[in-house]
C-alpha positions as a Python dict, from the first residue, in 0.01 Angstrom:
ca = {
    (1, 'X'): (0, 0, 0),
    (2, 'X'): (-355, -211, 10),
    (3, 'X'): (-568, -129, -318),
    (4, 'X'): (-839, 49, -279),
    (5, 'X'): (-1120, -228, -271),
    (6, 'X'): (-865, -406, -18),
    (7, 'X'): (-852, -119, 215),
    (8, 'X'): (-1266, -48, 217),
    (9, 'X'): (-1300, -435, 299),
    (10, 'X'): (-1047, -443, 579),
    (11, 'X'): (-1246, -127, 713),
    (12, 'X'): (-1568, -263, 701),
    (13, 'X'): (-1440, -578, 865),
    (14, 'X'): (-1307, -356, 1129),
    (15, 'X'): (-1597, -156, 1208),
    (16, 'X'): (-1840, -503, 1200),
    (17, 'X'): (-1606, -621, 1453),
    (18, 'X'): (-1598, -328, 1685),
    (19, 'X'): (-2006, -275, 1682),
    (20, 'X'): (-2067, -625, 1737),
    (21, 'X'): (-2197, -749, 2037),
    (22, 'X'): (-2009, -915, 2316),
    (23, 'X'): (-2056, -1319, 2312),
    (24, 'X'): (-2013, -1403, 2639),
    (25, 'X'): (-1968, -1789, 2726),
    (26, 'X'): (-2286, -2026, 2751),
    (27, 'X'): (-2462, -2092, 3081),
    (28, 'X'): (-2335, -2422, 3194),
    (29, 'X'): (-2492, -2765, 3038),
    (30, 'X'): (-2712, -2604, 2763),
    (31, 'X'): (-2639, -2271, 2707),
    (32, 'X'): (-2918, -2116, 2856),
    (33, 'X'): (-3002, -1971, 3206),
    (34, 'X'): (-3221, -2175, 3413),
    (35, 'X'): (-3288, -1984, 3735),
    (36, 'X'): (-3574, -2198, 3960),
    (37, 'X'): (-3725, -1864, 4152),
    (38, 'X'): (-4093, -1831, 4065),
    (39, 'X'): (-4198, -1467, 3945),
    (40, 'X'): (-4564, -1331, 3975),
    (41, 'X'): (-4887, -1535, 4013),
    (42, 'X'): (-4675, -1841, 3999),
    (43, 'X'): (-4468, -1717, 4307),
    (44, 'X'): (-4821, -1613, 4508),
    (45, 'X'): (-4983, -1917, 4443),
    (46, 'X'): (-4675, -2163, 4535),
    (47, 'X'): (-4667, -1968, 4880),
    (48, 'X'): (-5001, -2024, 4988),
    (49, 'X'): (-4970, -2410, 4873),
    (50, 'X'): (-4640, -2411, 5095),
    (51, 'X'): (-4851, -2289, 5423),
    (52, 'X'): (-4996, -2611, 5448),
    (53, 'X'): (-4699, -2857, 5339),
    (54, 'X'): (-4464, -3067, 5609),
    (55, 'X'): (-4160, -2803, 5670),
    (56, 'X'): (-3802, -2915, 5635),
    (57, 'X'): (-3543, -2660, 5795),
    (58, 'X'): (-3225, -2640, 5578),
    (59, 'X'): (-2866, -2585, 5678),
    (60, 'X'): (-2696, -2237, 5645),
    (61, 'X'): (-2510, -2432, 5326),
    (62, 'X'): (-2816, -2555, 5178),
    (63, 'X'): (-2971, -2199, 5175),
    (64, 'X'): (-2692, -2047, 4965),
    (65, 'X'): (-2714, -2365, 4765),
    (66, 'X'): (-3124, -2315, 4714),
    (67, 'X'): (-3054, -1988, 4666),
    (68, 'X'): (-2764, -2028, 4378),
    (69, 'X'): (-3085, -2317, 4194),
    (70, 'X'): (-3291, -2002, 4209),
    (71, 'X'): (-3129, -1753, 4051),
    (72, 'X'): (-2987, -2005, 3800),
    (73, 'X'): (-2615, -2002, 3948),
    (74, 'X'): (-2622, -2339, 3954),
    (75, 'X'): (-2787, -2404, 3597),
    (76, 'X'): (-2857, -2638, 3488),
    (77, 'X'): (-2946, -2819, 3820),
    (78, 'X'): (-3302, -2807, 3860),
    (79, 'X'): (-3307, -2918, 4227),
    (80, 'X'): (-3113, -3151, 4515),
    (81, 'X'): (-2936, -3430, 4388),
    (82, 'X'): (-3047, -3836, 4406),
    (83, 'X'): (-2832, -4110, 4558),
    (84, 'X'): (-2731, -4186, 4181),
    (85, 'X'): (-2580, -3824, 4114),
    (86, 'X'): (-2402, -3823, 4460),
    (87, 'X'): (-2225, -4112, 4380),
    (88, 'X'): (-2099, -4050, 4011),
    (89, 'X'): (-2054, -3701, 4136),
    (90, 'X'): (-1810, -3830, 4422),
    (91, 'X'): (-1641, -4070, 4214),
    (92, 'X'): (-1607, -3900, 3866),
    (93, 'X'): (-1774, -3526, 3902),
    (94, 'X'): (-2022, -3694, 3636),
    (95, 'X'): (-2404, -3654, 3766),
    (96, 'X'): (-2627, -3984, 3645),
    (97, 'X'): (-2744, -3780, 3330),
    (98, 'X'): (-2350, -3739, 3248),
    (99, 'X'): (-2331, -3337, 3333),
    (100, 'X'): (-1998, -3227, 3480),
    (101, 'X'): (-2049, -3088, 3842),
    (102, 'X'): (-1750, -3136, 4085),
    (103, 'X'): (-1916, -3110, 4437),
    (104, 'X'): (-2234, -3275, 4523),
    (105, 'X'): (-2514, -3054, 4610),
    (106, 'X'): (-2781, -3214, 4831),
    (107, 'X'): (-3027, -3159, 5136),
    (108, 'X'): (-3000, -3374, 5438),
    (109, 'X'): (-3269, -3407, 5735),
    (110, 'X'): (-3262, -3614, 6012),
    (111, 'X'): (-3484, -3969, 6068),
    (112, 'X'): (-3772, -3850, 6254),
    (113, 'X'): (-3858, -3526, 6000),
    (114, 'X'): (-3801, -3782, 5717),
    (115, 'X'): (-4002, -4018, 5797),
    (116, 'X'): (-4299, -3765, 5840),
    (117, 'X'): (-4369, -3754, 5467),
    (118, 'X'): (-4348, -4013, 5158),
    (119, 'X'): (-4178, -4000, 4818),
    (120, 'X'): (-4394, -3826, 4602),
    (121, 'X'): (-4532, -3531, 4868),
    (122, 'X'): (-4446, -3214, 4844),
    (123, 'X'): (-4223, -3038, 5150),
    (124, 'X'): (-4124, -2662, 5188),
    (125, 'X'): (-3809, -2574, 5279),
    (126, 'X'): (-3758, -2316, 5552),
    (127, 'X'): (-3485, -2091, 5672),
    (128, 'X'): (-3264, -2161, 5936),
    (129, 'X'): (-3217, -1843, 6065),
    (130, 'X'): (-3621, -1717, 6052),
    (131, 'X'): (-3804, -1958, 5977),
    (132, 'X'): (-3939, -1816, 5657),
    (133, 'X'): (-4055, -2055, 5397),
    (134, 'X'): (-3791, -2045, 5103),
    (135, 'X'): (-3899, -2307, 4856),
    (136, 'X'): (-4066, -2613, 4790),
    (137, 'X'): (-3953, -2937, 4677),
    (138, 'X'): (-4082, -3243, 4556),
    (139, 'X'): (-3972, -3534, 4711),
    (140, 'X'): (-3870, -3803, 4444),
    (141, 'X'): (-3617, -4034, 4662),
    (142, 'X'): (-3490, -4029, 5059),
    (143, 'X'): (-3142, -4228, 5121),
    (144, 'X'): (-2880, -4229, 5316),
    (145, 'X'): (-2492, -4184, 5236),
    (146, 'X'): (-2162, -4297, 5316),
    (147, 'X'): (-2010, -3978, 5460),
    (148, 'X'): (-1673, -4071, 5481),
    (149, 'X'): (-1697, -4149, 5134),
    (150, 'X'): (-1801, -3815, 5071),
    (151, 'X'): (-1565, -3615, 5268),
    (152, 'X'): (-1236, -3850, 5132),
    (153, 'X'): (-1349, -3785, 4749),
    (154, 'X'): (-1428, -3428, 4757),
    (155, 'X'): (-1220, -3284, 5077),
    (156, 'X'): (-936, -3544, 4990),
    (157, 'X'): (-959, -3625, 5362),
    (158, 'X'): (-1177, -3735, 5639),
    (159, 'X'): (-1011, -3566, 5924),
    (160, 'X'): (-1294, -3410, 6197),
    (161, 'X'): (-1074, -3052, 6185),
    (162, 'X'): (-1124, -2983, 5855),
    (163, 'X'): (-1437, -2721, 5844),
    (164, 'X'): (-1616, -2924, 5519),
    (165, 'X'): (-1564, -3262, 5701),
    (166, 'X'): (-1715, -3120, 5994),
    (167, 'X'): (-2006, -2991, 5807),
    (168, 'X'): (-2066, -3306, 5638),
    (169, 'X'): (-2024, -3540, 5965),
    (170, 'X'): (-2266, -3281, 6126),
    (171, 'X'): (-2573, -3297, 5866),
    (172, 'X'): (-2854, -3510, 5869),
    (173, 'X'): (-2873, -3923, 5786),
    (174, 'X'): (-3113, -3858, 5521),
    (175, 'X'): (-3091, -3733, 5193),
    (176, 'X'): (-3365, -3592, 5024),
    (177, 'X'): (-3371, -3538, 4626),
    (178, 'X'): (-3626, -3375, 4359),
    (179, 'X'): (-3733, -3079, 4165),
    (180, 'X'): (-3733, -2737, 4399),
    (181, 'X'): (-3922, -2383, 4341),
    (182, 'X'): (-3768, -2118, 4448),
    (183, 'X'): (-3969, -1873, 4648),
    (184, 'X'): (-3722, -1592, 4802),
    (185, 'X'): (-3344, -1492, 4819),
    (186, 'X'): (-3316, -1569, 5182),
    (187, 'X'): (-3261, -1177, 5212),
    (188, 'X'): (-2974, -1095, 5010),
    (189, 'X'): (-3072, -847, 4772),
    (190, 'X'): (-3220, -661, 5087),
    (191, 'X'): (-2908, -650, 5336),
    (192, 'X'): (-2618, -640, 5009),
    (193, 'X'): (-2854, -452, 4718),
    (194, 'X'): (-2654, -381, 4427),
    (195, 'X'): (-2337, -569, 4545),
    (196, 'X'): (-2591, -958, 4532),
    (197, 'X'): (-2578, -950, 4183),
    (198, 'X'): (-2734, -1326, 3978),
    (199, 'X'): (-2616, -1463, 3697),
    (200, 'X'): (-2844, -1231, 3454),
    (201, 'X'): (-2727, -944, 3631),
    (202, 'X'): (-2342, -980, 3580),
    (203, 'X'): (-2431, -1101, 3181),
    (204, 'X'): (-2626, -742, 3137),
    (205, 'X'): (-2380, -568, 3290),
    (206, 'X'): (-2082, -724, 3125),
    (207, 'X'): (-2236, -677, 2809),
    (208, 'X'): (-2307, -281, 2828),
    (209, 'X'): (-1918, -274, 2951),
    (210, 'X'): (-1912, -442, 2562),
    (211, 'X'): (-1700, -741, 2725),
    (212, 'X'): (-1666, -1101, 2594),
    (213, 'X'): (-1389, -1198, 2808),
    (214, 'X'): (-1412, -1161, 3167),
    (215, 'X'): (-1162, -1304, 3463),
    (216, 'X'): (-1361, -1392, 3773),
    (217, 'X'): (-1124, -1302, 4087),
    (218, 'X'): (-1241, -1583, 4379),
    (219, 'X'): (-1219, -1418, 4748),
    (220, 'X'): (-1317, -1460, 5106),
    (221, 'X'): (-1141, -1189, 5210),
    (222, 'X'): (-1039, -810, 5188),
    (223, 'X'): (-806, -785, 4871),
    (224, 'X'): (-407, -734, 4961),
    (225, 'X'): (-128, -640, 4696),
    (226, 'X'): (-137, -990, 4582),
    (227, 'X'): (-488, -991, 4509),
    (228, 'X'): (-492, -673, 4286),
    (229, 'X'): (-178, -760, 4173),
    (230, 'X'): (-366, -1119, 4005),
    (231, 'X'): (-623, -878, 3910),
    (232, 'X'): (-408, -642, 3719),
    (233, 'X'): (-243, -935, 3547),
    (234, 'X'): (-610, -1072, 3482),
    (235, 'X'): (-708, -726, 3331),
    (236, 'X'): (-395, -745, 3083),
    (237, 'X'): (-568, -1067, 2922),
    (238, 'X'): (-917, -991, 2920),
    (239, 'X'): (-1194, -719, 2899),
    (240, 'X'): (-1256, -722, 3245),
    (241, 'X'): (-1295, -847, 3591),
    (242, 'X'): (-1559, -986, 3840),
    (243, 'X'): (-1427, -921, 4173),
    (244, 'X'): (-1678, -1205, 4287),
    (245, 'X'): (-1753, -1228, 4668),
    (246, 'X'): (-1874, -1504, 4912),
    (247, 'X'): (-2151, -1380, 5112),
    (248, 'X'): (-2251, -1648, 5306),
    (249, 'X'): (-2062, -1798, 5587),
    (250, 'X'): (-1724, -1849, 5641),
    (251, 'X'): (-1488, -2012, 5945),
    (252, 'X'): (-1459, -1833, 6263),
    (253, 'X'): (-1197, -1541, 6227),
    (254, 'X'): (-1290, -1455, 5883),
    (255, 'X'): (-1349, -1110, 5824),
    (256, 'X'): (-1750, -1006, 5765),
    (257, 'X'): (-1875, -966, 5387),
    (258, 'X'): (-2022, -608, 5477),
    (259, 'X'): (-1641, -506, 5575),
    (260, 'X'): (-1481, -657, 5287),
    (261, 'X'): (-1655, -532, 5027),
    (262, 'X'): (-1642, -190, 5134),
    (263, 'X'): (-1230, -262, 5160),
    (264, 'X'): (-1286, -391, 4834),
    (265, 'X'): (-1452, -120, 4698),
    (266, 'X'): (-1194, 139, 4820),
    (267, 'X'): (-909, -20, 4630),
    (268, 'X'): (-1118, -57, 4331),
    (269, 'X'): (-1224, 287, 4336),
    (270, 'X'): (-873, 433, 4370),
    (271, 'X'): (-584, 203, 4214),
    (272, 'X'): (-836, 61, 3886),
    (273, 'X'): (-908, 166, 3556),
    (274, 'X'): (-1271, 236, 3551),
    (275, 'X'): (-1450, -6, 3383),
    (276, 'X'): (-1245, -273, 3446),
    (277, 'X'): (-1398, -433, 3728),
    (278, 'X'): (-1738, -515, 3876),
    (279, 'X'): (-1751, -583, 4194),
    (280, 'X'): (-2045, -837, 4298),
    (281, 'X'): (-2123, -1098, 4526),
    (282, 'X'): (-2246, -1415, 4590),
    (283, 'X'): (-2449, -1609, 4843),
    (284, 'X'): (-2295, -1942, 4934),
    (285, 'X'): (-2112, -2070, 5217),
    (286, 'X'): (-1759, -2178, 5179),
    (287, 'X'): (-1674, -2553, 5176),
    (288, 'X'): (-1317, -2529, 5171),
    (289, 'X'): (-1268, -2848, 4943),
    (290, 'X'): (-962, -2693, 4793),
    (291, 'X'): (-946, -2801, 4420),
    (292, 'X'): (-1319, -2964, 4379),
    (293, 'X'): (-1428, -2607, 4470),
    (294, 'X'): (-1240, -2475, 4274),
    (295, 'X'): (-1386, -2628, 3991),
    (296, 'X'): (-1714, -2593, 4156),
    (297, 'X'): (-1645, -2207, 4136),
    (298, 'X'): (-1555, -2243, 3750),
    (299, 'X'): (-1874, -2402, 3694),
    (300, 'X'): (-2115, -2128, 3819),
    (301, 'X'): (-1882, -1840, 3749),
    (302, 'X'): (-1951, -1980, 3349),
    (303, 'X'): (-2295, -1888, 3463),
    (304, 'X'): (-2249, -1551, 3547),
    (305, 'X'): (-2065, -1504, 3184),
    (306, 'X'): (-1700, -1534, 3296),
    (307, 'X'): (-1475, -1688, 3046),
    (308, 'X'): (-1148, -1704, 3306),
    (309, 'X'): (-1134, -1799, 3630),
    (310, 'X'): (-811, -1646, 3813),
    (311, 'X'): (-620, -1984, 4056),
    (312, 'X'): (-360, -1846, 4220),
    (313, 'X'): (-224, -2030, 4537),
    (314, 'X'): (-461, -2268, 4691),
    (315, 'X'): (-787, -2145, 4583),
    (316, 'X'): (-1026, -2265, 4812),
    (317, 'X'): (-837, -2421, 5073),
    (318, 'X'): (-756, -2445, 5440),
    (319, 'X'): (-463, -2576, 5664),
    (320, 'X'): (-200, -2747, 5462),
    (321, 'X'): (-501, -3058, 5320),
    (322, 'X'): (-382, -2936, 4990),
    (323, 'X'): (-95, -2880, 4760),
    (324, 'X'): (-55, -2465, 4692),
    (325, 'X'): (-129, -2593, 4318),
    (326, 'X'): (-362, -2858, 4344),
    (327, 'X'): (-649, -2609, 4229),
    (328, 'X'): (-426, -2573, 3921),
    (329, 'X'): (-374, -2921, 3845),
    (330, 'X'): (-699, -3067, 3874),
    (331, 'X'): (-846, -2840, 3579),
    (332, 'X'): (-543, -3063, 3341),
    (333, 'X'): (-739, -3401, 3460),
    (334, 'X'): (-1098, -3268, 3373),
    (335, 'X'): (-1264, -3395, 3017),
    (336, 'X'): (-1200, -3155, 2747),
    (337, 'X'): (-1511, -2995, 2668),
    (338, 'X'): (-1676, -3031, 3028),
    (339, 'X'): (-1613, -2682, 3104),
    (340, 'X'): (-1626, -2309, 2859),
    (341, 'X'): (-1409, -2102, 3170),
    (342, 'X'): (-1085, -2169, 3182),
    (343, 'X'): (-843, -2097, 3460),
    (344, 'X'): (-557, -1812, 3455),
    (345, 'X'): (-289, -2034, 3654),
    (346, 'X'): (-69, -1783, 3805),
    (347, 'X'): (227, -1915, 4077),
    (348, 'X'): (318, -1749, 4409),
    (349, 'X'): (296, -1413, 4431),
    (350, 'X'): (477, -1160, 4664),
    (351, 'X'): (648, -849, 4744),
    (352, 'X'): (979, -801, 4587),
    (353, 'X'): (1276, -580, 4759),
    (354, 'X'): (1484, -637, 4473),
    (355, 'X'): (1270, -601, 4217),
    (356, 'X'): (1058, -287, 4389),
    (357, 'X'): (723, -419, 4336),
    (358, 'X'): (450, -758, 4314),
    (359, 'X'): (629, -1000, 4129),
    (360, 'X'): (545, -1412, 4105),
    (361, 'X'): (782, -1713, 4078),
    (362, 'X'): (773, -1690, 3706),
    (363, 'X'): (941, -1355, 3688),
    (364, 'X'): (1118, -1283, 3957),
    (365, 'X'): (1506, -1403, 3991),
    (366, 'X'): (1557, -1297, 4339),
    (367, 'X'): (1605, -1497, 4662),
    (368, 'X'): (1318, -1580, 4983),
    (369, 'X'): (1510, -1292, 5141),
    (370, 'X'): (1434, -1041, 4941),
    (371, 'X'): (1027, -1123, 4922),
    (372, 'X'): (740, -1026, 5129),
    (373, 'X'): (501, -1358, 5159),
    (374, 'X'): (158, -1189, 5097),
    (375, 'X'): (-136, -1371, 5256),
    (376, 'X'): (-539, -1321, 5370),
    (377, 'X'): (-435, -1532, 5671),
    (378, 'X'): (-108, -1319, 5807),
    (379, 'X'): (-299, -982, 5732),
    (380, 'X'): (-586, -1125, 5967),
    (381, 'X'): (-373, -1235, 6216),
    (382, 'X'): (-163, -888, 6226),
    (383, 'X'): (-442, -698, 6237),
    (384, 'X'): (-605, -878, 6517),
    (385, 'X'): (-328, -872, 6738),
    (386, 'X'): (-263, -464, 6672),
    (387, 'X'): (16, -558, 6515),
    (388, 'X'): (180, -329, 6222),
    (389, 'X'): (130, -413, 5887),
    (390, 'X'): (367, -310, 5622),
    (391, 'X'): (305, -61, 5323),
    (392, 'X'): (428, -332, 5043),
    (393, 'X'): (166, -603, 5200),
    (394, 'X'): (-187, -380, 5166),
    (395, 'X'): (-266, -37, 5069),
    (396, 'X'): (-325, 217, 5325),
    (397, 'X'): (-704, 287, 5261),
    (398, 'X'): (-789, -98, 5315),
    (399, 'X'): (-595, -103, 5622),
    (400, 'X'): (-763, 202, 5770),
    (401, 'X'): (-1138, 5, 5699),
    (402, 'X'): (-993, -330, 5861),
    (403, 'X'): (-856, -137, 6146),
    (404, 'X'): (-1145, 33, 6256),
    (405, 'X'): (-1341, -309, 6211),
    (406, 'X'): (-1078, -529, 6434),
    (407, 'X'): (-1077, -201, 6688),
    (408, 'X'): (-1469, -315, 6759),
    (409, 'X'): (-1418, -634, 6856),
    (410, 'X'): (-1491, -684, 7195),
    (411, 'X'): (-1159, -905, 7318),
    (412, 'X'): (-1410, -1148, 7453),
    (413, 'X'): (-1515, -1217, 7103),
    (414, 'X'): (-1183, -1194, 6915),
    (415, 'X'): (-1065, -1568, 6784),
    (416, 'X'): (-671, -1634, 6725),
    (417, 'X'): (-605, -1658, 6415),
    (418, 'X'): (-279, -1940, 6310),
    (419, 'X'): (-47, -1922, 6093),
    (420, 'X'): (-70, -2299, 5911),
    (421, 'X'): (15, -2445, 5568),
    (422, 'X'): (95, -2247, 5307),
    (423, 'X'): (-6, -1920, 5511),
    (424, 'X'): (305, -1960, 5744),
    (425, 'X'): (548, -1891, 5451),
}
């Protein structure tokens, strides 16, 4: 037994640690969240000024980027990138100022619109859906880019069938750079309520739970058994998990955010220990940039307070454009210290009939014939075609919500779901 004075010191140290405030990872690039959303009188005044400014209608993707700038999700950026930033990010994942950043955050317009104002002018950025003013911007630069170069470096392809490539090729020919002042969150808080959380709000929720290590689970799909397994593996390692759903636009055939988050909610309520999961959403569109998008997810998850990010098979991928674990490898290629948020790399996951449960290629010794590979694409295909879904694939409570959604879609509006790439296994 330890001498009494050593016992006393040990107990004091334990009590000190148990009552200390949880220390979350620092926001990216400086340690302080930098939301660009105005409030109070500053917001009122800027809204008045914006009424007399030339207007530029942003795309859906740019709207999501703009809102992330507003809420601090893209800390420490102060607006849309310059040509030097664009070039540096494409070629070396660094802005002109040396900040690690994996995907360009740019705003584009057409030649005719760009000709209506000059550098130094203030412009209003308006919502693509309803024309509401979302932000103002001081234009510091107008420039053109090599779109094929951006696609080749960011998406690793120039194939126009790639949804991210298609998005870049379709954007305006003139990029606009400059700092912005954000005036609106584009209706996301009103539509999604408590599900939609800013980085400051998720950080407050983690601290209230006493968490210091948090793993982000990225999803654009409802959670099937493989996703559930990944999240529970992370909970064994970290204090908790942020199930972070994309709330922006997806490709045709994907499941809408409202349906997806309802299905995730019932899974969390019935199959996870209380206060081990926070479910939230963020306002971006998918880019389908695979490894580069995995890094972008880690950058903004750091701002949301996550120490780790779960990276499974084909993270943020589409079709067969990326290898199943390219998003694992890219974290080993970036400079040390570029990110505080670290990857939790997890191998192929599946239901193994011999093991009698979910397993991964690292833990299961059995043959392919004993395995049921689980993927969101395969689940969507079965549901859209009214096919039965094995109980080993998804929880019945989740399937009930998804079947109700698919039953509500008119035949004329259904999108054929094709199995391709890694989802076909």
